[in-house]
N, C-alpha and C positions, 0 to 999 in steps of 0.2 A: 264290654268292649266299645258299646255305643256311647258311654260316658266318656271314654278316652277320645273317641272319634269327635264328639261334640267340643270337647277341650282344645283339641287341635284345630277344628274349625274356627272355634271363637278366637284363638291366637292367630290364625291365619288372616282372619277379618281385621283384627287390630293392626296388624302389620301392613295390611293393604290399605287402611284408612287413609293416609295422605294421598295414595293413588285415586281413591274414591272421591275425596274432595277435588282434586286437581281434574280429574276428567268426570265430573258429575253428570254431564250429559249423556255419556255412554254408560257408566256404571250406577249410578243412582236412579234411573228411570224406574219408575214404580216402585220407589223404596217402601211405601207405606204397605203397599200389597205384599211385597216380599217378607214384610213383617206379620202376614197373616190378616191384614185389615181390608177385607173385600167387601164390595157392596152387597146387600142382602140378596139371597138367590133362594127362589121358591121352585123346587122340582115339580110341585103339584102332583105329589103322589107317584111320580114316575122315576124309574131307576135311572142313574146318571152314569155315563161313561166319560171318564176324563183322560183326554189324550194330551201327552206331554211331548212337544217339539222343542228342540233347543234353539235352533236360529234358522236362518232363511233356507238352507239346504233341506232340514228335516221338515220345515213346514211346507215347502214346494213338494216333497216327497208324500206327504200326507194327504195331498188333495184327492188321488183316486180312493184312498182308504175312506176319508170322511163321506165322500159320496156314497160309497158301498153301504158305510155303517147306517147313514141315514136311510137308505133304501132298505135294507134287510132288517134294521131294529127300530121301526117308526115310533114305538112305544117308549124308547129311550131318549133321555135327554143328553146332548153332547157337550162338553165344556173342553176349552183348548188352553193349555198354558204354553208359554215360552220362557227361556232363560234371558235371550237378549233383546235388546230395544228394536233392533232390526227385524227380529224374528217377529216380535209383537206388532210392528207395523205392517208386515207383510200378512199376518195372520188375520188382523183386523180388516185389511184390504180384501182378502180373498175368501174368508169364512164369515164375514159380518151378518150376511143374510142367512146363513146356513145353520149356526150352531147357537146355543143358548147363553154362553158366556165364553170371554176370552180374556185372561188375565196373566199376571206374572207368576212364575213358580215361587213358592215360598223359599226363603232361607231354609237350610237343612237343620234347623234346630227344633226341638221337641214342641216348643210353646207356638212358633209359627206354623209347623206342619199340621199341628192339632187344629189350630184355628182354621187353617184351609179345608181340612177334612171335615170340620164341623159345619162349615158354610156350605160344601158342595155335596158332601155324602155320597161320594162314588161307590157304585156297587162293582165297578170294573176299572182299574188304572192301567193305562198303557203307556208304555215309555219307548219312544222312538230311538232306534239305533243304539241300543245299549247305554241308556243314561242311568247309570247306577248312583242313586241319592240313597245311602244306608237309612236314614231316619225316615225319609218319606216311605220307603218300601216296607220298614218294620211297622210304622205307625199305621199305615194303610191296611196292612194285613190284620193288625190289632182290631182295627175299625170294622173288620168283616169283608173288606173289599178284596176281590180276585185281582191277580196283578199278572200282567203279560208284557215281556219286551216284544215289540214288533219291528221288522225290517232290520233286526239285529245285525250289527257287524263288530268284529273286534279283530283289528290289526295285530300283528306280532309285536309290534312296538306297544300297543296299549296293553296287551297281554303282559308283557315285561314290566310296565309301569304298574298295574294293578297287583303283580305278583309281591311287590314290596308289602302290601297290606292285605294279602291274599287270607289270611285267617278271618278278618273282618268281612271281606266281600264273600267269602266262602258262605258264612253264617247268614250274611243278608240274603244271598240268592236261595237259602232255603225257603225264603218267604215268597219267592217268585213262582208262579203257578205254571207258567208256560214261557218259553224262550223261541221266538219265531226268528230263525236266522236266515240271512241272504243266501249262504251257500254251506257246504259241507265243511270247508275250513274254518269258516266262522264258529260253525257248531262245535267243532273238535275244541278250539280255544275256549269257548265258553264253558265247556264241560272241564277242561283243564283248570279252570278258574273256580270250579266247584258246582257248576250247575248240574243237576240231575239230568243224566242222558235221556231218561224216560219222558222228560219233560222238554226235551229240546227237539225241535222240528225245522227242517229246511224248507222255508215257503218261496224263497227267491226275493229278489229286489222290486220294491214297490214302484221305483224310478223307471222301470221298463214299462209300467201301465202308463206313463204320463201322456198326456194329449192336450192339446191347445183349447182353452175355453173361448167363449164367445167374447168375453171381455179381452182376453189376450189377442185374438184376432183383430178386433177393433183398434187395439193399441197399435198392433204391428202397422195396421194401414195409416194411422196417425203420424207415427214415427216416419214411415216411408214418404209420406207427403211433405212433413215438416222438413226433413233432412235431404229430400231427393234422393233417397237410397233406391234408384230406379234401374240400376245395374249399368248405367252409362260408364261409370267408375266402379270396379268391383270393390266391395267392402270386405275388409277383413276386421273380425271382431276378436279383440283380445279380452277373454272373459276371466273374471276373479283372479286379477292379477295381484302380485305381491312385489314389495320392493326387492331388486332393482329391475324387475322384469319389464315395466313400462319403458324405462329408459332404453334397455337393449332392444325391445321391440320397434320403437321410434328410429333409433339409429339403424336397426336393419332395413327399415323402409324408407329412409330418408331420400333417396333417389328416385322413389316410385310415387311418393305421395303428391308432389306438387301436380303431376299430369296424369297419372295412370291409375292411382289406387287412392281409396279412401280408408281410414282406420277409425274404430269405434273402441275405446278403452273403457272397460268396466272394472275398477278396482275392487278387491274382495272386501275390504273394510271402509265403510264410510268416514272413519276418522282421517283416512288418507286422501279424500277427495281434494282437500285445498293443496295438499303437498303434491300431487300429481297435476293439479291444474297450474301450479307454479313451475312445475317442470316443463309442461307443454308450452307455457308463455315463453320459456327461454328456449325453445327448441327450433324456433325460426319457421315453425309450420302454422298455417292458418287453423286455428282451433276454436270451438265453441263448447259451451257447457250445456246439458240437457235442462239443468234447472234455471237458466236465464230465460228471459222472456224471448218469444220467437223473433227473429229478424231475418233480414235479406242474407245475412252472413251464413246462416244455418245451411243453405242449399249448396254452398260452395266450399265450405270448410273441407280441409284436409283430414282433420281429426276431430272426432265428436267425443265428449267426455261424459259417460253415462253416470252421473252423480245423483243417482236416484235409487230407491230400494224396491224390488220386485219387479223390474220392467225387463231384466236381461233375457229371460226366456222368450219375450215378444220380439227381440232384436234379431234372434238366431235364424229365422226364415229368410231375413234380408240379405244374409252373408253368403258370401262365396266359400270363404275360409274361416274357421274358428280356432284360435289358439286357446287351450286350457291352461290357466295359470296356475301357480303355485308349484310349477314342475320343472322349472329351470334352476330352482334352488332346492335345497334338501328339505323343503316343507313336506312333500309327500303328495302334491297334487290336489285339484279339484275334480268334481265328478264330470265325466265326459257324456253322460247320458242325456242331458238336457239338449246340448247340441245334436247329439245323434238322432233324437226325436225329430229334429227338424231337416234330417236327411242332407246335412251339408259336410264338407270335408273338414276333418278335425286334425289338428297338429298339437302334440304335447312336447314336453321336455322329458327328460330321463327320469326324474325323481316323481313317481306316480305309486309309490308304496301304499298309500291311503286307500287307492281303487284299484290296487294290482290286478285282481281277479277279472274286473271288467276291462282293463287296458290289455290284459293278455289275451283275452277272448277277442277283442276288436283287433288287435295287431295280428293275431294268428289267421284272422280272416281278411287281412288287408282292408280294414275298415277305419283305419287311422296312421297316421305317420308319427313315431315317435322319434325324437333326436337322440344322438348318441350322447353318452356321459362326457361332461367337461366342466372343468372348474376355471377355464381360461376365458375371460370376458370377451376377448376378441374373436375366439373360436365359436362362442356361442352365437355372437351376433352374425358372423359369417355363415354359420349353419342355418340360422333363421332366415337369413336373406336369400340363400340358396334354395331353401325349401319353398318359400313364398314365390320365389321367381319360377319354380318349376311348376307349382299349381296354378299360378297366374297364366302362364304360357300354355297350359295343358288342360283344356277344359274336359277332355274325356276322362282323365285322371281324377280331376276333381269331382265329376259326376260318378264316376265308380266308387269313389271313396263314400260319397254321401248315400249312394244306393245301398251299400254293403252295410253301412251303419244303420240305415233305415230296416233293412231287413232283419239285422240282429235283434233290433229293438222288438219288432212283431214276433220274432221266433221265441223271444224270452219273455212274452206277456204272461200273465196269469197269477202273479204274485198276490194281488189284491184278492182274489177270490179264494186262494188258498189260506190267505191270512183270515179272512171273515169266516171261513168254513171252521178254522180250528178255534177262532174266538167264540164261536157259536157253543162249541163244548164247554166252555167256561160259563157263558151267559145262560145256558140251559140248566147249568148246576146250581144256579142261584135259587 
């Protein structure tokens, strides 16, 4: 079956090759590493833990886990891989002084995976949030490595998608020693996919354990000073937005931005930075880009475009309201937990199925506002405008929403400790 999988992967790569060439900056980053060509790595006789994060979200979620692994297993070397360029940039920024190597995940072919395994020789492979790479998992198992899924989540949509190749996935999951899932529903779906129930444990969501680092606190102060985010004009942050959410949000705030309110937009995907910049240029509002050289315009601009990687978390403490993107369209939403950890009022759209359990938990405790379902652009803009209006004029409601969000974050902490306790069982078996 792995032979068939490799054949299909090769065909897919060939079909995607024109896109890889056209968008080299995004897809060809680290190409040599993805083929298994890594710098020499010397574990110096110590065992290696390989933690794989996909992109920015998983890399951020891994922060408390990496800190705990370093503390609890000081005799192990820790190496981190990512799939995306943005994840790689963030990992190098936040982990560069704490781990022994940061690199791109190899393409899931036998030769490239085996090269990576020969280079790093992991005794434990950790895959964040259910990254199922069949060749990597099988070859790592054959090399003698223990394998665990950590902070695992599996939506119903993902389960349905995996079901088309369930025989392959089920066989691959036999090589996984432990699946540490965020909640009971995730665990049930994982078992439906073929994971042994005896190896599946609910440990909670690592993102509940997130806290601001000293570097982030310093960045928050620098952004506050540069853009004069001092509360004189309340700041609304539109986080991890997708097309056409930026246009709808600007439209919903057009009468408020000139005098009363400021807006910071952080698009989810870096390749859209220029597109959103062009949109804002034509909006009639005064706007600046984070990537530009500082100027006097920064302190008076109505809109700030956060066209940078890994800085969004530092902005949340400066906001009065955070809109979490990917939720006004049937994308499924982005995580609400980072702004919740900052204790700010959160607004989402209707489509939050990617993080349904967290959204339901927060909605049931009045810790966020979720807009009603709508496919009508005018209705969406009107709903956004009315919600922002209400929150901007009702400071008590904003404070209550933020306080409840912060309280829920504190009440659900502990996933990191549970995760490391379970992983210790695997490490002690070696």
